[in-house]
C-alpha positions as CSV (number, residue, x, y, z in Angstrom):
1,M,69.0,9.5,21.9
2,G,69.1,8.6,25.6
3,T,67.7,10.6,28.4
4,A,69.4,13.8,29.2
5,Q,71.9,13.7,32.0
6,R,71.0,15.9,34.9
7,T,73.7,17.5,37.1
8,R,72.8,17.0,40.7
9,H,74.1,19.3,43.3
10,S,73.5,17.9,46.7
11,T,72.6,20.5,49.2
12,I,72.7,20.2,52.9
13,Q,70.6,21.9,55.5
14,P,72.2,24.5,57.8
15,A,73.0,23.3,61.3
16,D,71.2,25.0,64.2
17,W,72.9,25.0,67.6
18,N,71.8,26.0,71.0
19,I,73.2,29.6,71.4
20,A,75.0,28.4,74.6
21,Q,77.2,26.2,72.4
22,L,78.8,29.1,70.7
23,P,82.4,29.7,71.9
24,G,82.9,32.7,74.1
25,L,79.4,33.4,75.2
26,S,78.9,33.8,79.0
27,K,75.9,32.4,80.8
28,E,74.8,36.0,81.2
29,D,75.0,36.6,77.4
30,C,73.0,33.5,76.8
31,D,70.4,34.5,79.4
32,R,70.1,38.0,77.8
33,L,69.7,36.5,74.3
34,A,67.1,34.0,75.6
35,A,65.2,36.9,77.2
36,S,65.1,38.5,73.8
37,G,63.7,35.3,72.3
38,I,66.9,34.0,70.8
39,H,67.8,30.5,71.8
40,T,69.6,29.1,68.7
41,T,72.2,30.1,66.2
42,L,69.7,30.1,63.3
43,Q,67.3,32.3,65.4
44,L,70.0,34.8,65.9
45,L,70.8,34.8,62.1
46,E,67.1,35.1,61.2
47,T,66.4,37.8,63.8
48,I,69.4,40.1,63.1
49,K,70.0,40.9,59.5
50,T,70.5,44.6,59.3
51,V,72.7,47.2,61.1
52,P,69.7,48.7,62.9
53,E,68.7,45.3,64.1
54,K,72.2,44.7,65.4
55,Q,72.1,48.1,67.1
56,A,68.7,47.4,68.6
57,L,69.8,44.0,70.0
58,A,73.0,45.4,71.4
59,A,71.0,48.2,73.2
60,E,68.3,45.8,74.4
61,I,70.8,43.4,76.0
62,Q,73.2,46.2,77.0
63,I,76.3,44.9,75.2
64,H,78.7,46.4,72.7
65,I,77.7,45.9,69.0
66,Q,81.1,44.2,68.4
67,H,79.9,41.2,70.5
68,V,76.7,41.0,68.4
69,N,78.8,41.0,65.2
70,K,81.1,38.3,66.6
71,W,78.1,36.1,67.6
72,L,76.6,36.6,64.1
73,A,79.8,35.5,62.4
74,L,80.2,32.5,64.7
75,S,76.6,31.5,64.1
76,D,77.0,31.8,60.3
77,L,80.1,29.6,60.3
78,A,78.4,27.1,62.6
79,R,75.7,26.7,60.0
80,V,78.2,24.4,58.2
81,P,77.4,21.2,60.0
82,I,81.0,19.8,59.8
83,V,82.3,23.0,61.3
84,G,79.7,23.6,63.9
85,C,80.4,25.2,67.2
86,Q,83.6,23.1,67.5
87,Y,85.5,24.9,64.8
88,C,83.7,28.2,64.1
89,G,85.8,30.1,66.5
90,M,89.0,28.8,65.0
91,L,87.8,29.8,61.5
92,L,86.9,33.3,62.8
93,H,90.3,33.7,64.5
94,A,91.9,32.6,61.2
95,G,90.1,35.5,59.4
96,I,87.2,33.6,57.9
97,S,84.0,35.4,58.9
98,S,81.2,33.6,57.0
99,A,80.1,30.4,55.5
100,T,80.1,32.1,52.1
101,Q,83.7,33.2,52.6
102,L,84.6,29.6,53.6
103,A,82.9,28.3,50.4
104,Q,85.0,30.6,48.3
105,M,88.3,29.7,49.9
106,S,90.9,27.7,48.1
107,L,92.2,24.7,50.0
108,P,95.8,25.9,50.0
109,R,94.8,29.3,51.3
110,L,92.5,27.9,54.0
111,H,95.3,25.5,55.1
112,Q,97.8,28.3,55.2
113,Q,95.5,30.5,57.4
114,I,94.6,27.7,59.8
115,L,98.2,26.5,60.1
116,K,99.4,30.1,60.7
117,L,96.8,30.4,63.5
118,H,97.9,27.1,65.1
119,V,101.6,28.0,65.0
120,S,101.1,31.5,66.3
121,T,98.7,30.7,69.1
122,L,99.5,27.1,70.1
123,H,103.2,27.2,68.9
124,N,102.3,23.8,67.5
125,Q,100.9,22.5,64.3
126,D,100.1,18.9,65.5
127,H,96.4,19.7,66.2
128,C,95.8,21.5,62.9
129,P,93.0,19.9,60.9
130,S,94.2,17.8,58.0
131,L,93.9,18.8,54.4
132,D,91.1,16.3,54.0
133,E,89.2,17.8,56.9
134,L,89.6,21.3,55.5
135,A,88.5,20.2,52.0
136,N,85.4,18.7,53.6
137,W,84.7,22.1,55.3
138,I,84.9,23.9,52.0
139,R,82.9,21.3,50.2
140,Q,80.1,21.3,52.8
141,A,80.1,25.2,52.9
142,R,79.6,25.1,49.1
143,S,76.7,22.7,49.3
144,L,75.0,24.5,52.1
145,N,71.4,25.3,51.3
146,I,71.5,29.0,52.0
């Protein structure tokens, strides 16, 4: 008999972005996070994993915990390199709040949610990512080395 075939699952490394690249963060927010030792998206995800840690950071930088939750969701989505900081906000506004959730999405469902967002906010579907792009987002989220 020949050699056994091995199934290879390629994994990718999570992307790490400067915290200032996340959409919606003001310079003051970035400065406060930096003063707390958080300069990148992966640092934020590594530092803040529990509700008490979220509460502590919110109290330390004097901001509502909802902002911390949003930054964590954006940082998690931005771990998918092809999504990055460019599309993490769009995904969050379309109802996808984590790389794990993105990995579990079906292509038709993701397309429907993104298209709905584009039509409702931009009144236009011309700039909606293509099915191929969305399929690549899902594929990369699935192969993310978590």
